[in-house]
Structures are given as structure tokens and as C-alpha cells.
C-alpha positions, 0 to 999 in steps of 0.5 A: 821444718822451722823450730816453732813447727817442730815444737807444735808437732811435738806437743800434738804427738804427746797429746795423741799418745795419751788419748789413744792409750788403753785404760785400766781406770774408769775415766770418760772424756766428754767431747767438749773436753776434746774440743777444748784441747783441739782448739789449743792444738790447732791454735797454739799461737793463741796463748791461754792467759787464765784458767778458763779451760775447766773440766766439766766433771766433778771437782772430786773426780780424779779425772777432773783433777788430772784434766786441770793439771793438763790445762795448766801445762797447756797454759804454760806451753802456749805462753812460752810458745808466744814468747819464742815466736817473737821476732825480737828474741835474741839467740841466747834467749831463744835457746833458754826458752826452748830448753824451758819449753822442752822441760814443760813438755816433759812435765806434761808428758808425765801428767799424761802418762797417768791419764789413761783414757777409756773414750767413748766411740764418739771420742774415738772418731773425734781423735781420728779427725784430729789426726787428719787435721794435724797431718795437713797442718804439718805439711802446710805450715812451713810453706805458709810461713815462708810465703808470708814472711817476705810480705810481712817483713816488707810491710813491717819495715815501712810501717816502722819507718813511718812510726819512727818519723812521727816519733822523731818529729814529736807527732806522738798521737800519730806515732801511737796510731801507727804502732798499734798495728806494728809487728812485735819485731819492729816495735822493739827494733823501733825502740832500740833505734830511737834509744841509740839516736836519742840517748838523753831523751828516752821518755817518748819511747815510754809514751809510745809504749802505752799504745802497744796493744800486746802487753808482752811487747810493752814489757819487753820495751821496759826491759830494753830501756832498763838495759839501755840505762844500765849500760849507760850508768844512768839508773841513779837519779830521776831516770830510775824513778821514771822507768819504775813509774811506768812499770808500776802503772802497767802492773796496776792494770793487770787483772785475772784476764790480762793477756800477758804471759807469766814469764813476762810478769815475773821479769817485770817484777824483777825489774821493779825490785832492781829499780826500787833500790835506786829510786829509794835512794833518789827519794831520800836524796831529794828529801834532803835537797828540798831544804837546800836551794832554790827549788825551781832549779832542782832537777826533779821538779818535773818528775812528779808529773809522771810518778805513780801513786805509791812513789809519791806516797813514799816521797811524802813519807820521806818529807814528813818524816824529817819534820822540816818546815822549809822542806815541806813548803818546797814539797808543797810547791812541787805538788801545787804546780803538778797536774798529776792527781796521784799527788793526793797520796802525798797530801794524805801523808801530810794530813795523817801527820797533821802538818798544820801549816800545809793543810789549807794548801792541801785542801784548796788544791784538792778541791780544784781536782776533777773528781770525775777524772779520778774515777776514770783513772786507768790504774787505781781508780778505786784506791785513789778515790778512797784516798781523796775522800779519806784525806778531805774527811781527815782535815780539821774542822776549822778547814772542813767547815769552810769548804762550802763557803771558801769564796766568802768567809769572815775572819774572827780573832780568838783572843779579842773576838774582833773581825778583820775589817778592810776599810777604804782609807788610804795611808801613805808609807814614807821612807823611814829616813827621809820623811818627804819621800813616799814609797807607796800607799795601802788601804787600812786593815783594822778590826771591829766587833761586828763589821766583818769583811768578806774574803775569798781564799785561793792558792797563790801563784807561788803555790804553797801559799794562800791569798786572802782577797776581799770581794773587791779583789784586794789582797791582804798584804804584809808590807816591809814597813814597820808600824810607826813607833813600833818596830816589832810590827809590820804594817798590813794593808788591803792592798798595797801599791808602790809609787812610780819608780819606788819599790818597797817589798811586800807580799800577799802570800800567807801560811794558814796553820790549822790546829787540830786541838782547838780548831783555830787557824794561825795566819802566818808569814815567812816573808822576812824582808826586814831581816837576814835570818828566817822566822815564822811571823804571826798576824795579830790584832794590836791594842789600837785595833789595827791588824799587823804582823808581829815580827821575829816569830815566837820570840817577837810575840813573847817580847811584845807581850802578845797572848797566844790566842791573839794570833789564833783565828776562826774562819766562818762562813759569811 
């Protein structure tokens, strides 16, 4: 008799000892209760995940209280039986489980000692029938196990090899279909084999695991990956974050009816505690790196695509907590190129902290997110939808007011009450040292009291910036050329184009800094091609009515005598 059959029979024996005991208590057991227990005894391989087996007697009834205690013990026993029966359980783990199982049986026996039953005659007959069923099961179960084992093993190996081939050849969809019917033992064997062959690329295993129907098996996959990374000393950096993300996603799907054992849940929570220590350090390190180098070369650029809501939220809190302009800009760039809509959590943090220069990018990118997709999020649909609505509603009125007309706005200067007006007048840009050399030309941008140009706002391909584009498709452009006789100003055109074989730096990327106090917006540029240092420059209306960029940041505005409100703009529906 194999260990599982022995455990099964031991459980049965304990129950019938209790049921056949004579009673000195007034306690009747309905046949329906015996039927529930019979189902558990004869199908011990089917674990109980919830407290679904409730007594039909009154809650105040002492019998009912004892029955609930027995059902709780049965729930724990069936769950442990499931884990012990897994083909991938190691010998040491099995012995530990067996010991816990025996302790659980002992505890159940204690419950039953106090459960003296005076059963009706119908119940007596039912018990006799159950005894016969159990005797037959005891005789046949070992033979059945032996007969099926060889067939199951052979089929399992073939299926595993086919699934492995799909996975190795990047046919993930086919591998997912195959793994759904793979026995537990071979699911874990497949995972271990893949990890040993592909030490530097374990993510396909994670993607495959999402198709594993048994949640306990999926938890075991994550446990094996953790042990693999630990053995390879690779838990520092993005890998701890990526594994933590997958476990968080799995945990987020759990509900009272989820078919996962309590032991496995506890193991996953322990893994999360261990991983969080590494992931927090990683996020802090990444936050510091955001201001240090070319962000496109940073190793964590693609990690955001896989991160879970709470992880991105934490990352956003780290970034906003440093109050670093360029760190936030680079963070926005990472978020902008990501298709992971859990980035809303980071956007929410930027809005809550009122990081003005980030808000227009946040708004436009969020408007591009498919709301229907959010509502069907497999992990936290309600929470992420609430966060989306809260983030949009918390934007300043200067931005919320143009949501309905973001493709047709007029831009009016607060200090002069004049509108930006792009006119069809070409102006040449000459080399400042050789006037006969023409570098390029632009169409003049000026301002008027009444005639306003209609602009649309959209994200730049360089994601943390905004493009301001006329209805003809011409971008408002900051040109690396000083206004003649006014070296403190850069020319602005809509658009600018270089002459053949000439190259003058220019950009159509703008920063819209939204103010919560007076609902104005500053149109800024961190395009500093004219100098070696960095500054945040402002779009203004000059005394001659033309629109230009004041160089050298706030100090340039002060030295040029430009009033603050000449750098403030109102965006209005056209």
C-alpha cells in the first residue's frame, strides 16, 4: 500500500471511530452532513478550498460548532493531501508534509473525541454502507495506481517534450495550449530543464506559467525560479522585480473561491517578503540613475512593461520624492514608451505631487489608453479604473478644460492677451559669421489680438515632450538661431527646414508646465544647443509682437526684463 493510500485509510478510520461512538450528548447528525463527509472521504484527492461545507444546524448549536471544526480540519487535510500527491515533491519536503499531515490528523482526532454521536437509524445504515465502500476502495486503489502510472508517465513525457520544443522555438501560444493538460510532475520538470538550458532567459517560463491551470503548480514554478535565481546570485537588480511582479499578479487574482492551498499561499507571501527587500533597493538605485546617463541605454527600460501596479506606484513615489527635473523627464520617457497601462499608478503619483511640467504628457498619454482594456484587467480592474478617473479629475483646470478639444486649441498669452499666430511668411536663417550662407528657412510666428492659429497637441516621438502642430501639419519649432540683434532670444518658426547640405539644430519638442494656482501653462524648452550648460527656457511674446524663446532660463528672463506673466499662456478650445 503506497503512502497516499495509507493516509487515506487512516483518515477514514478516524472518522468511523467517531461516528460509531456511543453518545451521552443530545446530538443528531443529518444524513446530508454524512453525505458531505462521505464525499470528502471517497474523493480525498479533491481539495476543499473554501468553507463551503457548513452545518445545517443552528449556529448556536454545540453540534454545529463541532461540525464546523471538523470541516475545517478536513479542508486542511485535503489541501495537504493534494500537495503530498504532487509528483515533483522532493523527498525532504514529502517527509515534512507527512509529519504536518499526521499532526493535522491528531488534531482532527481530538475534535472527534468530543463529538459523541447519537445517530438516527437512517444514519446507522448509511455508516454501514460507507464501511463497505471503504473496504472496496482499500483493495482496489493500489492496483489502480500501479496500472495507470506507467501509461500516465509515458504520455506525460511525450507531452512535456513537445511543450519544451514549442517553448524553445518561441512558439509560446502553442506551448501554453500544451501545458494546460500536462501532469503536475512534468510541468515542474519542464521548468527546471528550461532554466538549466537557458540561464539568462527565464522569462519564457513565467509567460508559460500563466497558462498552468493548477494554482499550486503555478506557485511551485515561481518557487523554483526564486531558488534558481538565488543559487545564481541574481536576485539583485531587475530580476527580483520581474519575479515579484508575477507573484503579485497571481496574488491579485485570488478570491475566496480560488483553488489554491493555504500552504502554497503562505509560501508565496514568504517569497514576496524576500523579494521586496531586493526590489526596493533596485527601485532606489534606478531612481538615482535616471539623472545620470542616456536613458535609452539603461538596463531597466523594458522592465516597466512587466511591472505590477503597486511596483510602478512605488517607483513613481521614489522619483517624485527626489524633486529632480531631469529624473522626472527620463521617467516620463520610460512610461511613455511602455504599453503597460499599470503605469497609471505612476501618473497618479505625479499628479498628486503636482509636478507641473509632467502633467500635459500624463494627460495626453492617458487619453490614448483604451478604457475598455482597463475594465477587463485580469488583476485589479476596479482599482485601476478608479485610479484612472481620479488621476484625470485631479489635473488642473488649465488641462482638463481642453480635453474635449485637444486637436483644436488657440493659445493666448496672459501678459499681453495676444494669440499665437503662424503666418505664411518665409524668413531665411543666415550663418551669423557668413551672411551669404543660408542655413535654412522658417515660417514666421507672431501674435495678434484677434487672429489665432488652431493647434493640435500630441505626444512627441521623444515621449516626454509635447508637439504643438498647426492644422496644416506645421510644428511650432525652437531654432538654434538668435534673433538678429537680440542674442538673449531664440527664433521660433512653424515650421523650420534646413537647406540642402546644411544642418542647424532645432526642435519641435516642448514642455507644458501646468500651474494649479492660476490655471496658466508655461510653454518651456530644455533644448540647450546654444550653450553647454542646462536651463529651462520660456516661450514669450516679444515687444515687437513676434513669438520667441528667452534663453538662459529664469535668469535670462530677469536680465531681459520679461514679466513673469509674459511667459504664461491660456489654452482654449478653438
